[in-house]
N, C-alpha and C positions, 0 to 999 in steps of 0.2 A: 047399554046404550043410555039408559035414564041417569046410571053414575056419571057418565063421562059429559053428558049435557050439564049436571048439576056442578062438575069441576069446573068447565069451561065459564058456566052462568056467573062463578062466583070468584073468578081468579082474573089477574092481570094478564093479557095475552098481547103479543107482538106475535105477526106473521106476514114476512114478505113475499112468501108463494104466489099468492094471489093477485098481488100487485105485478109483480115481474113475469111469471110465468104463465100465466093464462092465457096472456095475448101473444106471448112467445110462443105458445103451443099451437095457436091458431095460425100464426105467421108461419111455421116451419112444418105444420102439418103432424106433430108427434111430440114425443116426448119419452123418454126412459128415467123414471124419478127413483134413485136408490135410498133404502135407511138400512139401520142397522134393526134386526130382530128386536133387540130389546124396547124399540121404540113401538112395536106393533099395536100397544093397546090406544096409542093416540093417532095413530095413521087413518083409519076410518073418519073421523072428525077432521082431520087437516084437510084429507083431499074429497069432504064430501061434496056433492052437487056437480061434480066433474064426469067424466067420461072415463074413468078410471077402470083399467083392468089389472089382474094380478095372478100371482101363482100360489097356490096352496098346495099341502101335502094330504094325501088319501087317508092320514092316522086320524086317531079321535081327536086330537087338538086341531088337526087341520081342517075336520068336520065343522070344529066349535067355530074355529077362526072365519071359515066360508061363509057358516051362518049369519055372523056378525057383519061381515063387508058384505053379503049380499043385501041384509036389511040397509047398508047404506049406499045401493044402487051400484056398487061393483060387479064387474062381469070378471069371475074366477074360473082360471083355466085349473085342470086338477093334474098334480102332478105324479108324485110316486116314482114308478120304475121305470114309466114312459117318458122321463123329460125330455131326451133328445125329439122325440117325434112331437109332442107339446110345443119344444121350443120352436120347431119348424112351422108349425099351426100359429103360433103368437106373431113371427116374422110374415108370416104371409097376410095374417089379419093385419097388421100394421100398415103393410103397403097398399091394403086394399079399403081402409078406413081412414078418413081424414081425423086429426084432433083427438087421436087417440092418446092417452097418458097410462103408462104401463108403472106402477109403482111396486116395487120390488126389494124383498128383505134378503139383501146380498149375504149373509152369512145363515140365513134361515134353510131347510126349517130343523135342522138339528145341529148346527155349528160346525165346527167351533166356532166361540163367538169373535166377533171382531176380524175373523177373515173372510176377506170377500171372494165370493165363488163368481165364475166369470159367465154366469148368465146372463147377467143384464150387459155387459159390454157385447156380449154375441149377438144380444138382440139388438145394440145402437149398430154395430157392424154389419148384420144382415138385413137390417132395413133402411141404413140412412139418416136415423132419427137420432137427436143430440141427447146427451145423458146430462141428469143433474143430481147433485148431493142434495139430500135433505136431512136435517136433525129435529128434533123440538126435543127441550128439555124442560123441566120444572125443578122450582128451586127446592120443593120439599116430595118426594116420591117415597110409597113402599116397594120392597125389590122381591119379587117370587122366587121359590125356591126350585127356579129351573135353570136349565144349563146354561142361557143367557142373563139370567137375574132380570127377567122383564119388569121394567118399571112400570108402575101404577101412580099417578098423580093423584096428588090430595086436592079436596077442593079449597079454596080461599089460599092461591097459591101465584106464584108468577109463574108465567108459561112463554116459552119464546120459541119461535119457528124459525128457521133461515134455510134458504135454499140457495145453492151455489152452482154454477154453471153457465152456458152449456159446456158440454166437452165431444169434442166429436173424434171419430176412427173412423179412416178411410177403409170401404169394403174389400179394397183390393190391396191392403195393406201384408206384409208378410209376418210371419210366425213370431218374431224377433220382436218387432214394432207392436204386435198385439199385445205381447208377453208384456213390453215395458208398459205400454197404456194402462194394462190392468192394473201394475204394480204401483202407478202414479194416482190411479183415478182411488184404491185404498187408501193411499198417503192420504188424499186430498178430503176424502168423507172422516178419516180419522182426525185430521186437524180441525176440520169443521166441526166436530163432536166436541173435542176439547174446547175450541173457541166458544161455541154457544153456552155451554155448561158452567163455564169459568165467568162469562157474560151474565148468566142469569143468578148467577151464585158470587156477585160483586168478589170476581177474581180467587175466590177459594177452590182447592182442587178437590173434588169428590173422587176418593178411592174407589168406589165402587164401580164409577163409570171407566176410570181408568185400568181398573183391574184385569180385564181381559185384552190389553192393546198389545202388541207385541213389543218384545224387549227392543228391537231395533228402531222401534219408532222414537222420532226427536220432535219435541213441541217446539214451536216458532218457526218453523221450515218456509215461512210464506214472507216475500219482503216486507219490511217495515211499513205500517199505512196502507195494505192492500190484504185483501182476501181472496186466495186462491191463487194457483200456478200454472200458467197456461201449459199443455203439453203440444199443443200443434197452435201455429198463428191465426186459426179461427177460433180458440176457447175463450172463454168469459166474454164474448161479446154478443149483444143482442139483435144487431141490426143487422148481420152479414152471415150467411150460410156458405159452406163450401160447395163446388161446384156439382160434389156427388153427394147432395142431400137429398133425404127424402123430400123437401120442397123444392129444390132444382128439376127432380126428375116430375112432379107435379107442374112443373112450370113448363117442360120442354113438351108434356104431353099435349 
């Protein structure tokens, strides 16, 4: 905690999450934020001071991460072999509590790196809450010898955080639509990671960041001059929510 405080105190940082997504979360009753596990060291600092909830494994590293997160006022659900039961508990909790943010490492806790598991999309589908993709990149990092090469930013740095969304998935959609949505969201998160990494490094491509990208991934898939590609008519809008959203359910009650 002290080290990350020193890093942020000595670095030049930008962050659009607080400006765009704090009021959005309050307006629409909740949010599921997705990051790659490679950025897990910076996540507690990015989401500090918010009602953030997350999922951690039961192994030794999971206990360490849990302790770090709880010191930043996170509520941590423990995963392991009970993931399906825990997922139902998390959906129920999001239904019952306003303004909850779930911060999910979508390729955790053991990978494979840059392959999005479906837990975050299932949370959104089951609760009617929107998704957003979040990426934090630093110009200068050390990389841990772990399965995802966890990034540890250095002091006196440039660190940018960017959040992109919302993305919505209809709770009553069929399996084919849900599969297509999951594929789309994975591509959006990969594209955001590439965009913010090149931005913070003045256009330079970092091989350590791209190392685990799928071979099928293509750069510059967004229309020129825009960030993000919508999957539904409701995506990437901050003012309107679909009629089946968590916010609409609350209003009808």
